[in-house]
C-alpha positions in Angstrom: 0.0 0.0 0.0 1.4 3.3 -1.0 1.7 6.5 1.3 -1.3 8.2 -0.3 -3.5 5.1 0.1 -2.5 4.9 3.7 -3.4 8.5 4.3 -6.8 8.2 2.6 -7.6 5.1 4.8 -6.4 6.8 7.9 -8.9 9.7 7.0 -11.6 7.1 6.8 -11.8 7.4 3.0 -11.4 4.8 0.3 -9.3 5.2 -2.7 -10.8 6.6 -5.8 -14.0 7.8 -4.1 -15.3 10.9 -2.7 -17.5 10.6 0.4 -20.7 12.0 -0.9 -24.3 12.6 -0.1 -27.0 14.3 -2.0 -27.5 18.1 -1.4 -30.6 17.3 0.7 -31.5 15.7 4.0 -34.8 14.9 5.9 -34.4 18.3 7.8 -33.3 20.6 4.8 -35.9 22.0 2.4 -35.3 24.3 -0.6 -32.0 25.7 -1.6 -29.2 25.4 0.9 -26.3 27.8 1.3 -22.9 26.0 1.6 -19.5 26.7 2.3 -16.0 25.0 2.0 -14.2 23.9 5.4 -11.0 22.3 5.8 -9.5 20.2 8.5 -5.7 19.3 9.1 -5.4 16.2 11.2 -2.2 15.5 13.2 -0.2 12.5 13.9 -1.1 10.6 17.2 -4.4 12.5 17.7 -7.7 11.0 16.6 -10.2 13.2 14.8 -13.6 13.2 16.4 -14.9 10.7 13.9 -12.0 8.3 14.3 -12.5 8.2 18.0 -16.1 6.7 17.3 -14.9 4.6 14.4 -17.1 6.4 11.9 -16.6 8.3 8.7 -16.6 11.9 8.9 -20.1 12.0 7.2 -21.5 9.4 9.6 -20.1 11.0 12.7 -21.6 14.5 11.8 -24.9 13.1 10.4 -25.5 11.5 13.8 -25.2 15.2 15.3 -27.6 16.6 12.8 -24.8 18.5 10.8 -24.9 18.5 7.1 -21.7 17.6 5.3 -22.5 17.0 1.5 -19.1 15.7 0.6 -15.5 15.4 2.0 -12.3 14.4 0.5 -8.5 14.7 1.0 -6.7 17.5 -0.8 -3.5 19.5 -0.8 -1.1 16.9 0.3 2.1 18.2 1.8 5.4 17.1 3.4 5.2 16.1 7.0 7.0 14.2 9.6 6.1 11.1 11.6 6.3 12.6 15.1 3.2 13.2 17.3 1.8 16.7 16.6 3.1 16.8 13.1 0.4 17.3 10.4 -0.6 14.0 8.6 0.2 15.5 5.3 -3.3 16.3 3.9 -6.2 18.7 4.4 -9.7 17.2 4.5 -12.0 19.5 2.5 -15.7 19.3 3.0 -18.6 21.0 1.6 -21.1 21.9 4.4 -24.3 23.6 5.1 -23.7 27.2 6.1 -25.8 26.8 9.1 -23.4 24.2 10.5 -20.1 26.3 10.0 -19.8 27.2 13.6 -20.2 23.7 15.1 -17.7 22.3 12.7 -15.2 25.2 13.4 -15.6 24.3 17.2 -14.2 20.9 16.2 -11.0 22.3 14.5 -12.3 23.0 10.9 -11.5 26.2 9.2 -12.7 28.2 6.2 -11.1 26.6 3.1 -10.2 28.7 0.1 -8.7 26.4 -2.6 -6.6 29.2 -3.9 -4.8 29.7 -0.5 -5.0 26.6 1.5 
């Protein structure tokens, strides 16, 4: 297994797929304002969803938070020491109404041109 494959699996993603749900849920009606958020996991620290052995979509769906898709992006060099970044940014399209809750879990506004 190559390094990227390991990163994807660590993030709870499968190779060649984007975690996706349709832009609707049982509690959303009509058009939904969305935004892009990023999350940079670090070595030796479980993400909230890893701690519960769930995918990022499953974890937040259980909390009533709408994430429409999530995928790793922007790989970068890293080290293997605890506290070092894992080497990728998890990018997610989320409902604007859920931005604050996700930012409280360590997400940040993601700009593809800057991040």
